[in-house]
C-alpha positions in Angstrom: -64.3 -20.5 27.1 -65.1 -20.0 23.7 -63.9 -21.7 21.0 -62.5 -19.0 19.3 -60.0 -18.1 22.3 -58.9 -21.7 23.0 -58.2 -21.7 19.1 -56.3 -18.7 19.5 -54.2 -19.0 22.5 -51.1 -21.3 21.1 -51.1 -18.4 18.3 -50.3 -16.0 21.1 -48.6 -18.2 23.5 -45.8 -20.1 21.2 -44.3 -16.4 19.7 -44.2 -15.0 23.5 -43.6 -17.3 25.4 -40.2 -18.0 23.6 -39.0 -14.7 23.2 -39.3 -14.6 27.2 -37.6 -18.0 27.1 -34.8 -17.3 24.9 -33.6 -14.3 26.8 -33.3 -17.0 30.1 -32.0 -19.6 28.2 -28.4 -18.3 27.9 -28.1 -17.2 31.3 -28.9 -20.4 32.6 -27.2 -22.8 30.5 -24.0 -20.9 29.2 -22.5 -19.4 32.6 -18.8 -19.7 31.5 -19.7 -17.1 28.5 -21.4 -14.7 31.3 -19.8 -11.4 29.4 -20.4 -12.6 25.6 -24.0 -14.4 25.9 -25.7 -14.5 22.2 -29.1 -12.6 22.5 -31.0 -15.2 21.1 -34.0 -13.4 22.2 -33.3 -11.8 19.1 -33.4 -14.4 16.8 -36.3 -15.4 18.4 -37.8 -12.3 18.0 -36.8 -11.9 14.2 -38.2 -15.0 13.3 -41.8 -14.5 15.1 -42.2 -10.9 13.5 -41.9 -12.1 10.1 -43.7 -15.2 10.5 -46.4 -14.1 12.7 -46.5 -10.6 13.8 -50.1 -10.3 14.9 -49.1 -12.7 18.0 -46.3 -11.1 19.2 -47.7 -9.0 22.0 -45.4 -5.4 22.7 -45.8 -5.6 26.2 -43.4 -9.4 25.9 -41.4 -7.2 23.1 -40.3 -4.5 25.6 -40.6 -7.0 28.6 -37.9 -9.1 27.3 -35.9 -6.2 26.8 -36.2 -4.7 30.0 -35.5 -8.7 31.5 -32.3 -8.6 29.5 -31.7 -5.2 30.7 -31.9 -6.8 34.1 -29.3 -9.8 33.7 -26.9 -7.6 32.0 -27.2 -4.5 34.3 -27.4 -1.7 31.3 -29.8 0.8 31.8 -33.5 -0.1 31.9 -35.5 0.4 28.0 -32.3 0.3 26.4 -32.8 -3.4 24.8 -36.5 -3.0 25.3 -36.5 -0.2 22.9 -34.3 -2.1 20.6 -36.3 -5.1 20.7 -39.0 -2.8 19.6 -37.1 -1.4 17.0 -36.2 -5.1 15.7 -39.8 -5.9 15.5 -40.8 -2.8 13.9 -38.3 -2.8 11.2 -38.9 -7.0 10.2 -42.3 -6.2 10.3 -41.8 -3.6 8.2 -39.6 -5.7 5.5 -41.7 -8.7 6.4 -43.1 -8.7 2.6 -39.7 -9.4 1.3 -38.7 -11.9 3.6 -42.0 -14.2 4.3 -41.3 -17.6 2.8 -38.2 -16.6 0.8 -35.2 -18.9 0.9 -33.2 -19.5 4.6 -30.2 -17.4 3.2 -32.1 -14.3 2.8 -33.7 -14.5 6.2 -30.5 -15.0 7.8 -28.6 -11.9 5.4 -31.7 -9.7 6.9 -31.1 -10.9 9.9 -27.5 -9.7 10.1 -28.3 -6.6 8.6 -30.7 -6.0 11.2 -28.7 -7.4 14.1 -25.8 -4.9 12.7 -28.0 -1.7 12.8 -28.8 -3.2 16.3 -25.6 -3.5 17.6 -24.2 0.2 16.3 -27.2 1.5 18.0 -26.8 -0.2 21.5 -22.9 0.7 21.2 -23.9 4.4 20.7 -26.5 4.5 23.6 -24.3 2.5 25.8 -20.8 4.3 25.6 -23.0 8.0 25.5 -25.1 6.3 29.3 -22.7 4.1 31.0 -19.2 4.4 29.3 -16.6 2.3 28.9 -18.1 -0.2 26.0 -15.9 -3.4 26.0 -15.3 -4.3 22.2 -13.9 -7.3 22.4 -16.9 -8.7 23.9 -19.4 -7.1 21.8 -18.1 -8.8 18.7 -18.0 -12.3 21.0 -21.9 -11.7 21.9 -22.4 -10.4 18.1 -20.7 -13.5 16.2 -22.2 -16.1 18.7 -25.6 -14.4 17.8 -25.6 -14.5 14.4 -24.3 -18.0 14.6 -26.9 -19.0 16.6 -29.7 -17.7 14.3 -30.0 -21.4 11.9 -30.7 -23.1 15.3 -33.7 -20.8 16.8 -35.1 -20.4 12.8 -35.3 -24.2 12.9 -36.6 -24.3 16.5 -38.8 -21.7 15.3 -39.9 -23.1 12.1 -40.6 -26.2 13.8 -42.8 -24.5 16.2 -44.9 -22.9 13.4 -45.5 -26.1 11.2 -46.3 -27.5 14.6 -49.0 -24.8 14.9 -49.8 -24.1 11.5 -53.7 -25.4 12.0 -53.8 -22.5 14.5 -52.2 -20.3 11.5 -54.1 -21.2 8.3 -57.8 -20.4 10.2 -56.9 -17.0 11.1 
């Protein structure tokens, strides 16, 4: 193995592994809330799209969405496409959010998540019907309120791996 590969491995593994792990955690540790689980993967995806967009694999993003589709029973591809859309929006607005105060990032997450919820609601209503508004509202509030914890965890990991990000 070359030194360049070993040095870039944490840069790729941290964002992709956390995105996939964040989609598993709610299903295994929050079973009583099964119908309105927070979308922790979206918070992790948003954070890493701003702080290290080149480290995220598009396959991991789409795969995490397919994983969420499988857990929720929604038609395959809905969350995968929504996660790719979030990544694209966050990357395109990175210059406004990178190294800005936390409240600016949280507001950006809120706006992006509201757009995503509206798109998800419309797609599920067209494809599946019925749409349970109360469950979607609880899920949205839990996701929005869990973002500070997700961002703090991701930022700690980002700081621990700062030697990797400074060299590239």
